[in-house]
C-alpha positions in Angstrom: -0.5 -5.6 32.5 0.6 -5.5 28.8 -1.4 -6.9 25.9 0.8 -8.5 23.2 -0.2 -9.4 19.7 1.7 -11.7 17.2 1.6 -11.4 13.4 3.4 -13.5 10.8 5.5 -11.8 8.1 7.3 -13.2 5.1 10.5 -11.6 3.9 13.4 -12.3 1.5 16.9 -11.1 0.8 19.6 -11.8 -1.7 22.3 -11.7 1.1 21.3 -13.8 4.1 18.5 -15.0 6.5 19.6 -12.3 9.0 19.2 -9.6 6.4 15.7 -11.0 5.5 14.8 -10.9 9.2 16.0 -7.3 9.5 14.0 -6.3 6.4 10.9 -7.9 7.9 11.2 -5.9 11.1 12.0 -2.7 9.3 9.1 -2.9 6.9 6.6 -4.0 9.6 7.7 -1.2 11.9 6.4 1.3 9.3 2.8 0.4 10.3 3.2 -1.7 13.5 4.6 0.1 16.6 6.1 -1.3 19.8 7.7 -4.4 18.2 9.2 -6.4 21.1 10.6 -9.6 19.6 10.9 -11.6 16.4 10.8 -15.4 16.2 12.1 -17.1 13.1 9.5 -19.7 12.3 10.9 -21.0 9.0 13.9 -20.5 6.7 14.2 -21.5 3.1 16.3 -20.5 0.1 16.0 -20.4 -3.7 18.8 -22.0 -5.7 19.9 -21.5 -9.3 22.5 -23.9 -10.5 24.9 -24.3 -7.6 24.3 -20.8 -6.1 21.8 -19.7 -3.4 20.0 -16.8 -5.0 17.5 -15.8 -2.4 17.1 -16.3 1.3 13.5 -16.4 2.7 12.1 -16.2 6.2 8.7 -16.6 7.8 8.9 -14.7 11.1 6.5 -14.0 13.9 6.6 -10.5 15.3 5.4 -9.7 18.8 4.3 -6.2 19.6 2.6 -4.4 22.5 -0.9 -3.1 22.0 -1.5 0.2 23.7 
């Protein structure tokens, strides 16, 4: 039987929501091992004038506890 834990992580990117998600996983994996999945809980963006300047995600990361 596996024991899984879920944490919430906030991340942002100037490029896309996908890039923000990748950054969240990459940064979290520096201290959290055995990440199994990521769930995008929320997406938002910052706007300046008529341009999107920053993409933000609130993700839930699931990892196995050993």
